[in-house]
C-alpha positions as CSV (number, residue, x, y, z in Angstrom):
1,M,-0.8,-14.1,4.1
2,K,-1.7,-12.8,0.7
3,V,-2.6,-9.1,0.3
4,R,-3.5,-7.2,-2.9
5,V,-1.4,-4.1,-3.4
6,K,-2.6,-1.3,-5.7
7,L,-0.3,1.6,-6.4
8,Y,-1.4,4.6,-8.4
9,A,0.3,7.2,-10.5
10,M,4.1,7.3,-10.1
11,L,3.9,4.9,-7.2
12,A,3.3,2.1,-9.7
13,D,7.1,2.1,-10.3
14,Y,7.4,0.4,-6.8
15,L,5.3,-2.6,-7.7
16,P,7.2,-5.9,-7.6
17,A,7.6,-8.1,-10.7
18,G,4.4,-9.9,-11.7
19,A,2.2,-6.8,-11.4
20,V,-0.6,-6.5,-13.9
21,K,-1.5,-2.8,-14.6
22,N,-1.2,-1.2,-11.2
23,E,-1.7,-4.2,-8.8
24,V,-0.2,-7.3,-7.5
25,D,-0.7,-9.9,-4.8
26,V,2.1,-10.0,-2.3
27,E,2.9,-12.5,0.4
28,L,3.4,-10.9,3.8
29,P,3.9,-12.3,7.3
30,E,0.7,-12.6,9.4
31,G,0.0,-9.4,11.3
32,T,2.1,-7.1,9.1
33,A,1.3,-3.4,9.8
34,V,0.3,-1.1,6.9
35,S,3.5,0.9,7.5
36,E,5.6,-2.3,7.3
37,A,3.9,-3.3,4.1
38,L,4.7,0.1,2.6
39,A,8.3,-0.2,3.8
40,S,8.7,-3.6,2.3
41,L,8.0,-2.1,-1.1
42,Q,10.7,0.5,-0.5
43,M,8.3,3.4,-1.2
44,P,9.3,6.9,0.1
45,I,6.8,7.4,3.0
46,E,6.3,11.1,2.0
47,Q,4.9,9.8,-1.3
48,C,2.3,7.7,0.4
49,H,-0.3,10.4,0.8
50,L,-3.7,8.5,0.6
51,V,-3.7,5.0,2.0
52,L,-6.8,2.8,2.0
53,V,-7.3,-0.7,3.3
54,N,-10.4,-2.3,1.8
55,G,-11.6,1.2,0.8
56,V,-11.2,2.7,4.3
57,F,-8.8,5.6,4.8
58,I,-5.8,4.9,7.1
59,A,-4.4,8.1,8.6
60,P,-0.6,8.4,8.8
61,S,-0.9,8.2,12.6
62,E,-2.7,4.8,12.3
63,R,-0.5,3.1,9.8
64,S,1.9,1.4,12.3
65,A,-1.0,0.1,14.4
66,R,-3.4,-1.1,11.6
67,R,-2.6,-4.7,10.9
68,L,-3.4,-6.3,7.5
69,A,-5.2,-9.6,7.2
70,E,-5.4,-12.3,4.6
71,G,-7.2,-11.0,1.5
72,D,-7.0,-7.3,2.3
73,A,-6.6,-4.8,-0.4
74,L,-4.0,-2.0,0.2
75,A,-4.3,1.0,-2.1
76,V,-1.9,3.9,-2.2
77,W,-1.9,7.3,-4.0
78,P,0.9,9.9,-4.0
79,P,0.2,13.6,-3.3
80,V,-1.8,15.2,-6.2
81,A,-1.1,18.6,-7.5
82,G,-3.3,20.4,-10.0
83,G,-4.8,23.6,-11.0
């Protein structure tokens, strides 16, 4: 299945080849969990602070249970610091 992955800030370094700006379509097996998709991109899990699927927040405790579907958009932001 094809899923659109959008990685923001420093996480964009983990996008595979073929990414345009901060997003890319990736091919994943049917029923891939959010946590499995993140692991396939080899991102440090502690850097995956805000995770959305189709604009809906996925809490860390739900990421291994939430399955992706064809055409989903997975967006991830790292922790943000500021002042």
